[in-house]
C-alpha positions in Angstrom: 0.0 0.1 -0.1 3.1 2.6 0.5 4.1 2.1 -3.2 0.4 2.7 -4.3 0.6 6.4 -3.2 3.8 6.7 -5.4 1.7 5.6 -8.3 -0.1 8.5 -8.5 1.5 10.6 -11.2 0.9 14.4 -11.8 -1.5 14.7 -14.4 -1.7 17.7 -16.9 -5.0 19.6 -17.5 -5.8 20.3 -20.9 -4.9 24.1 -20.2 -1.4 22.9 -18.9 -0.8 20.4 -21.6 -0.1 22.3 -24.5 3.6 22.2 -25.3 5.8 21.3 -28.2 7.6 18.0 -28.0 10.5 17.7 -30.3 10.7 14.5 -32.4 13.3 12.1 -31.1 14.5 8.6 -31.5 14.4 5.6 -29.3 16.4 2.5 -29.5 14.2 -0.4 -30.4 14.1 -3.6 -28.3 14.0 -5.5 -31.5 17.1 -3.7 -32.8 17.5 -0.6 -34.9 15.7 2.8 -34.1 12.2 3.9 -33.4 12.2 7.4 -34.8 9.2 9.6 -34.1 10.0 11.8 -37.1 8.6 9.2 -39.1 5.4 10.0 -37.4 5.1 13.5 -38.3 1.4 14.1 -39.1 0.3 11.2 -36.6 -0.5 11.2 -33.1 1.3 8.9 -30.7 1.0 7.5 -27.1 4.2 6.9 -25.0 4.1 4.8 -21.9 6.7 4.2 -19.3 6.5 0.5 -18.4 8.0 -2.0 -16.1 7.6 -6.0 -16.0 7.6 -6.2 -12.3 5.1 -3.7 -11.3 1.7 -3.9 -9.9 0.5 -2.0 -13.2 2.1 -4.4 -15.3 -1.4 -6.2 -16.2 -2.1 -2.7 -18.2 -0.1 -4.1 -21.1 -3.3 -6.1 -22.1 -5.3 -2.9 -22.4 -2.4 -1.0 -24.2 -2.1 -3.7 -26.6 -6.0 -3.3 -27.1 -5.7 0.4 -27.5 -2.8 -0.1 -30.2 -4.6 -2.7 -32.0 -7.8 -0.5 -32.3 -6.4 2.7 -33.2 -3.2 1.9 -34.8 -4.9 1.5 -38.3 -6.3 4.9 -38.0 -2.9 6.4 -37.4 -2.2 6.1 -33.9 1.3 5.2 -33.1 2.7 3.8 -29.7 6.0 3.2 -27.9 6.1 1.1 -24.6 9.3 2.5 -22.8 10.7 0.0 -20.4 12.4 1.6 -17.6 14.0 0.7 -14.3 13.9 4.0 -12.7 11.7 2.7 -9.9 13.4 -0.7 -9.7 10.8 -3.1 -11.3 12.2 -4.0 -14.5 13.6 -7.2 -15.6 17.6 -7.5 -15.8 18.0 -7.5 -19.7 16.2 -6.1 -22.8 15.8 -9.8 -24.0 14.1 -10.6 -20.8 11.6 -7.9 -21.1 11.1 -8.7 -24.7 10.3 -12.4 -24.1 8.0 -11.5 -20.9 6.1 -8.9 -23.0 5.7 -11.1 -25.9 5.1 -14.3 -24.1 2.8 -13.0 -21.3 1.0 -10.2 -23.0 1.2 -10.8 -26.6 2.9 -7.4 -27.2 3.7 -6.4 -30.8 3.6 -2.7 -30.4 7.1 -0.8 -30.8 9.0 -1.1 -27.6 12.3 0.7 -26.9 15.1 -1.0 -24.8 15.1 -0.2 -21.3 15.5 3.5 -20.9 15.6 6.1 -18.1 12.7 8.2 -18.0 13.6 10.5 -15.1 16.7 12.5 -13.8 19.8 13.2 -15.3 19.8 10.0 -17.4 16.5 10.6 -18.7 16.0 10.0 -22.4 15.6 13.2 -24.5 11.6 12.6 -24.9 11.4 12.7 -21.2 13.5 15.7 -20.6 11.7 17.6 -23.1 8.5 16.6 -21.4 9.9 18.0 -18.0 11.2 21.2 -19.6 8.3 22.1 -21.7 5.4 20.7 -19.5 6.8 20.1 -15.9 5.9 16.4 -16.3 8.1 13.7 -14.9 6.8 10.3 -14.3 6.4 9.5 -10.8 5.9 5.7 -11.2 5.4 3.1 -14.1 2.7 3.1 -16.6 2.3 7.0 -17.2 0.6 7.7 -20.3 1.7 10.6 -22.6 -0.3 11.4 -25.7 1.1 13.7 -28.4 -0.9 15.0 -31.5 -0.2 14.9 -35.0 1.6 18.2 -34.8 3.9 17.4 -32.2 2.2 19.0 -29.2 1.5 17.3 -25.9 -2.1 16.8 -25.6 -2.5 15.0 -22.2 -0.8 12.8 -19.5 -2.3 10.1 -17.4 -1.0 8.3 -14.3 -0.4 4.9 -13.5 -3.9 4.3 -12.1 -5.8 5.3 -15.5 -6.6 2.3 -17.7 -5.3 2.6 -21.1 -8.9 1.7 -22.4 -10.6 4.3 -20.1 -13.1 6.5 -21.9 -10.9 9.6 -21.4 -8.1 8.1 -23.0 -9.9 6.8 -25.9 -11.9 10.0 -26.1 -8.4 11.9 -26.3 -6.9 9.4 -28.8 -10.0 9.9 -31.1 -9.6 13.7 -31.0 -6.3 13.4 -32.3 -7.0 11.0 -35.2 -7.4 12.8 -38.6 
């Protein structure tokens, strides 16, 4: 229960959320690069994840969200992170766990820092532009087709919640 209190990440309201988020690259867990420049003109959702977290079961609705809206243009990246000491030891273990346990086929990065000095440039920009830093695993960050931050949601918000689905639909052209 003590850890549950940490799971409540700050959430940006619509009025706070407008910020330009620069396009960037993530190292893919499959090898190669996931380049958000390839997504110019498309909305995308980035979620910091962890395999040993109480919210890990959210991989199922994340994959469902991806399956439902990817054909309409939504892009997504799951970003495994050990910043909260809840990720498996190697990227190979993370990949196998996510594929075998949850059937994940959405793009995933290698294990990446999402906070502090070692944070990935996307998360550093998110902090600088919008004041948002993940305070736990499974924060959801929606960026629209113009590269503007639309909304963030904390760990407790289900990826298939009405508010996330509504926000995603509003970004699709």
